[in-house]
DSSP file (Angstrom, degrees, kcal/mol; ACC not computed):
  #  RESIDUE AA STRUCTURE BP1 BP2  ACC     N-H-->O    O-->H-N    N-H-->O    O-->H-N    TCO  KAPPA ALPHA  PHI   PSI    X-CA   Y-CA   Z-CA
    1    1 A X     >        0   0    0      0, 0.0     4,-2.4     0, 0.0     5,-0.2   0.000 360.0 360.0 360.0 -41.6   -2.8  -12.8   -0.9
    2    2 A X  H  >  +     0   0    0      1,-0.2     4,-2.4     2,-0.2     5,-0.1   0.910 360.0  48.1 -60.9 -42.7   -5.4  -10.1   -1.8
    3    3 A X  H  > S+     0   0    0      2,-0.2     4,-2.5     1,-0.2    -1,-0.2   0.878 109.7  53.4 -66.8 -37.0   -6.6  -10.0    1.8
    4    4 A X  H  > S+     0   0    0      2,-0.2     4,-2.3     1,-0.2    -2,-0.2   0.926 110.7  46.5 -62.2 -45.1   -3.0   -9.7    3.1
    5    5 A X  H  X S+     0   0    0     -4,-2.4     4,-2.7     2,-0.2     5,-0.2   0.909 111.1  52.1 -62.7 -42.5   -2.4   -6.7    0.8
    6    6 A X  H  X S+     0   0    0     -4,-2.4     4,-2.2     1,-0.2    -2,-0.2   0.919 111.2  46.7 -61.2 -44.1   -5.6   -5.1    1.8
    7    7 A X  H  X S+     0   0    0     -4,-2.5     4,-2.2     2,-0.2    -1,-0.2   0.892 111.6  51.7 -65.4 -39.6   -4.7   -5.4    5.5
    8    8 A X  H  X S+     0   0    0     -4,-2.3     4,-2.2     2,-0.2    -2,-0.2   0.924 110.9  47.1 -62.6 -45.2   -1.2   -4.1    4.8
    9    9 A X  H  X S+     0   0    0     -4,-2.7     4,-2.5     1,-0.2    -1,-0.2   0.895 110.1  53.6 -64.1 -40.0   -2.6   -1.0    3.0
   10   10 A X  H  X S+     0   0    0     -4,-2.2     4,-2.2    -5,-0.2    -1,-0.2   0.917 109.3  48.1 -61.9 -43.0   -5.1   -0.5    5.8
   11   11 A X  H  X S+     0   0    0     -4,-2.2     4,-2.1     1,-0.2    -1,-0.2   0.906 111.1  51.3 -63.0 -41.9   -2.4   -0.5    8.4
   12   12 A X  H  X S+     0   0    0     -4,-2.2     4,-2.3     1,-0.2    -2,-0.2   0.895 109.5  49.9 -63.1 -40.6   -0.3    1.9    6.3
   13   13 A X  H  X S+     0   0    0     -4,-2.5     4,-2.6     1,-0.2    -1,-0.2   0.906 110.0  50.3 -64.3 -41.5   -3.3    4.3    6.0
   14   14 A X  H  < S+     0   0    0     -4,-2.2    -1,-0.2     1,-0.2    -2,-0.2   0.866 111.2  49.6 -65.4 -35.2   -3.8    4.2    9.7
   15   15 A X  H >< S+     0   0    0     -4,-2.1     3,-0.5     1,-0.2    -2,-0.2   0.909 115.4  42.3 -68.2 -41.5   -0.1    5.0   10.3
   16   16 A X  H 3< S+     0   0    0     -4,-2.3     2,-0.3     1,-0.3    -2,-0.2   0.843 127.2  31.2 -74.7 -33.5   -0.2    7.9    7.8
   17   17 A X  T ><  +     0   0    0     -4,-2.6     3,-1.5    -5,-0.2    -1,-0.3  -0.600  67.1 162.8-124.8  69.3   -3.6    9.3    9.0
   18   18 A X  T <  S+     0   0    0     -3,-0.5    -1,-0.1    -2,-0.3    -2,-0.1   0.708  74.6  55.4 -65.2 -19.0   -3.8    8.5   12.8
   19   19 A X  T 3  S+     0   0    0     -3,-0.1    -1,-0.3     2,-0.1     2,-0.2   0.567  85.8  98.7 -91.2  -7.9   -6.6   11.0   13.4
   20   20 A X  S <  S-     0   0    0     -3,-1.5    -3,-0.1    -6,-0.1     2,-0.1  -0.535  72.8-122.5 -80.4 146.7   -8.9    9.6   10.7
   21   21 A X     >  -     0   0    0     -2,-0.2     4,-2.3     1,-0.1     5,-0.2  -0.257  27.9 -98.5 -82.3 172.5  -11.7    7.3   11.8
   22   22 A X  H  > S+     0   0    0      1,-0.2     4,-2.6     2,-0.2     5,-0.2   0.860 121.8  55.8 -59.5 -38.2  -12.4    3.8   10.6
   23   23 A X  H  > S+     0   0    0      2,-0.2     4,-1.9     1,-0.2    -1,-0.2   0.915 109.5  45.1 -63.3 -43.9  -15.1    5.0    8.2
   24   24 A X  H  > S+     0   0    0      2,-0.2     4,-2.3     1,-0.2    -2,-0.2   0.894 112.9  50.9 -67.6 -40.0  -12.7    7.4    6.5
   25   25 A X  H  X S+     0   0    0     -4,-2.3     4,-2.5     1,-0.2    -2,-0.2   0.910 110.0  50.3 -63.4 -42.5   -9.9    4.8    6.3
   26   26 A X  H  X S+     0   0    0     -4,-2.6     4,-2.2     2,-0.2    -1,-0.2   0.889 109.5  51.2 -63.0 -39.7  -12.3    2.3    4.8
   27   27 A X  H  X S+     0   0    0     -4,-1.9     4,-1.8     2,-0.2    -2,-0.2   0.914 111.2  47.4 -63.7 -43.6  -13.4    4.9    2.2
   28   28 A X  H  X S+     0   0    0     -4,-2.3     4,-2.1     1,-0.2    -2,-0.2   0.894 110.7  52.5 -64.1 -39.9   -9.7    5.5    1.3
   29   29 A X  H  X S+     0   0    0     -4,-2.5     4,-2.4     1,-0.2    -2,-0.2   0.891 106.8  52.7 -63.1 -40.9   -9.1    1.7    1.1
   30   30 A X  H  X S+     0   0    0     -4,-2.2     4,-1.3     2,-0.2    -1,-0.2   0.898 107.9  51.4 -61.2 -41.4  -12.0    1.4   -1.3
   31   31 A X  H  <>S+     0   0    0     -4,-1.8     5,-1.5     1,-0.2     3,-0.2   0.910 110.7  48.3 -62.1 -42.6  -10.5    4.1   -3.5
   32   32 A X  H ><5S+     0   0    0     -4,-2.1     3,-1.9     1,-0.2    -2,-0.2   0.904 107.2  55.5 -65.5 -41.3   -7.2    2.2   -3.6
   33   33 A X  H 3<5S+     0   0    0     -4,-2.4    -1,-0.2     1,-0.3    -2,-0.2   0.800 101.9  58.9 -61.6 -28.0   -8.9   -1.1   -4.4
   34   34 A X  T 3<5S-     0   0    0     -4,-1.3    -1,-0.3    -3,-0.2    -2,-0.2   0.422 132.8 -84.8 -84.9   2.2  -10.5    0.5   -7.4
   35   35 A X  T < 5S+     0   0    0     -3,-1.9     2,-0.7     1,-0.2    -3,-0.2   0.485  92.5 113.9 118.2   2.2   -7.0    1.4   -8.8
   36   36 A X      < +     0   0    0     -5,-1.5     2,-0.4     2,-0.0    -1,-0.2  -0.870  34.4 157.4-111.5 102.9   -5.8    4.7   -7.3
   37   37 A X        -     0   0    0     -2,-0.7     2,-0.1    -3,-0.1    -5,-0.0  -0.978  39.0-120.2-127.8 136.7   -2.7    4.1   -5.2
   38   38 A X    >>  -     0   0    0     -2,-0.4     4,-1.7     1,-0.1     3,-0.5  -0.379  24.3-120.1 -71.5 151.2    0.0    6.6   -4.2
   39   39 A X  H 3> S+     0   0    0      1,-0.2     4,-2.3     2,-0.2     5,-0.2   0.903 111.4  57.6 -59.4 -43.6    3.6    5.9   -5.2
   40   40 A X  H 3> S+     0   0    0      1,-0.2     4,-2.0     2,-0.2    -1,-0.2   0.859 106.5  52.2 -56.7 -33.5    4.8    5.9   -1.6
   41   41 A X  H <> S+     0   0    0     -3,-0.5     4,-2.4     2,-0.2    -1,-0.2   0.939 109.2  44.0 -72.7 -47.8    2.3    3.2   -0.8
   42   42 A X  H  X S+     0   0    0     -4,-1.7     4,-2.0     1,-0.2    -1,-0.2   0.846 113.7  53.5 -68.9 -28.9    3.2    0.7   -3.5
   43   43 A X  H  X S+     0   0    0     -4,-2.3     4,-2.1    -5,-0.2    -1,-0.2   0.926 110.4  46.6 -65.2 -43.6    6.9    1.2   -2.9
   44   44 A X  H  X S+     0   0    0     -4,-2.0     4,-2.1    -5,-0.2    -2,-0.2   0.873 109.4  54.6 -66.5 -37.3    6.4    0.5    0.8
   45   45 A X  H  X S+     0   0    0     -4,-2.4     4,-2.1     2,-0.2     5,-0.2   0.935 109.0  47.8 -61.4 -46.4    4.3   -2.6    0.0
   46   46 A X  H  X S+     0   0    0     -4,-2.0     4,-2.0     1,-0.2    -2,-0.2   0.904 110.8  52.0 -61.3 -40.8    7.1   -4.0   -2.2
   47   47 A X  H  < S+     0   0    0     -4,-2.1    -1,-0.2     1,-0.2    -2,-0.2   0.867 113.4  43.9 -63.5 -36.7    9.6   -3.3    0.6
   48   48 A X  H  < S+     0   0    0     -4,-2.1    -1,-0.2     1,-0.2    -2,-0.2   0.801 118.8  42.0 -78.8 -29.2    7.5   -5.1    3.1
   49   49 A X  H  < S+     0   0    0     -4,-2.1     2,-0.3    -5,-0.2    -2,-0.2   0.720 115.0  42.3 -92.9 -22.1    6.7   -8.1    0.9
   50   50 A X  S  < S-     0   0    0     -4,-2.0    -1,-0.0    -5,-0.2     2,-0.0  -0.851  87.3 -95.8-126.9 158.3   10.1   -8.7   -0.8
   51   51 A X     >  -     0   0    0     -2,-0.3     4,-2.9     1,-0.1     5,-0.2  -0.301  50.8 -99.3 -64.7 159.3   13.7   -8.8    0.1
   52   52 A X  H  > S+     0   0    0      1,-0.2     4,-2.3     2,-0.2     5,-0.2   0.880 120.7  45.3 -53.2 -50.1   15.6   -5.6   -0.5
   53   53 A X  H  > S+     0   0    0      1,-0.2     4,-2.0     2,-0.2    -1,-0.2   0.901 115.5  47.1 -62.8 -42.1   17.2   -6.6   -3.9
   54   54 A X  H  > S+     0   0    0      2,-0.2     4,-2.5     1,-0.2    -1,-0.2   0.897 111.1  51.8 -66.5 -40.5   14.0   -8.1   -5.2
   55   55 A X  H  X S+     0   0    0     -4,-2.9     4,-2.4     1,-0.2    -2,-0.2   0.914 110.0  48.9 -62.8 -43.1   12.0   -5.1   -4.1
   56   56 A X  H  X S+     0   0    0     -4,-2.3     4,-2.2    -5,-0.2    -1,-0.2   0.906 110.9  50.3 -63.7 -41.2   14.4   -2.7   -5.9
   57   57 A X  H  X S+     0   0    0     -4,-2.0     4,-2.3     1,-0.2    -2,-0.2   0.922 111.6  47.7 -62.5 -45.0   14.2   -4.8   -9.1
   58   58 A X  H  X S+     0   0    0     -4,-2.5     4,-2.5     2,-0.2     5,-0.2   0.892 109.6  53.4 -63.6 -39.9   10.4   -4.8   -9.1
   59   59 A X  H  X S+     0   0    0     -4,-2.4     4,-2.2     1,-0.2    -1,-0.2   0.919 109.7  48.2 -61.1 -43.4   10.4   -1.0   -8.5
   60   60 A X  H  X S+     0   0    0     -4,-2.2     4,-1.9     1,-0.2    -2,-0.2   0.920 112.3  48.8 -63.1 -43.7   12.6   -0.5  -11.5
   61   61 A X  H  < S+     0   0    0     -4,-2.3    -2,-0.2     1,-0.2    -1,-0.2   0.891 111.2  49.4 -65.2 -39.4   10.5   -2.7  -13.7
   62   62 A X  H  < S+     0   0    0     -4,-2.5    -1,-0.2     1,-0.2    -2,-0.2   0.909 111.2  49.4 -66.3 -41.5    7.3   -1.0  -12.6
   63   63 A X  H  <        0   0    0     -4,-2.2    -1,-0.2     1,-0.3    -2,-0.2   0.844 360.0 360.0 -67.6 -33.1    8.7    2.4  -13.3
   64   64 A X     <        0   0    0     -4,-1.9    -1,-0.3    -5,-0.2    -2,-0.2   0.493 360.0 360.0 -73.7 360.0    9.9    1.4  -16.8
């Protein structure tokens, strides 16, 4: 599961920053792995991994 999440985040970073090189993307990924993730990213991860209703429920619980 961890590797799947890591790959998903890497793809998301490449989509958001298409002009950044592999080295910069890897550096950003390392920062995220150490605990700093933007809200848009964890929301998108939940949307991709869970059905719509479940994702919304998890988002509410995380925010609370």
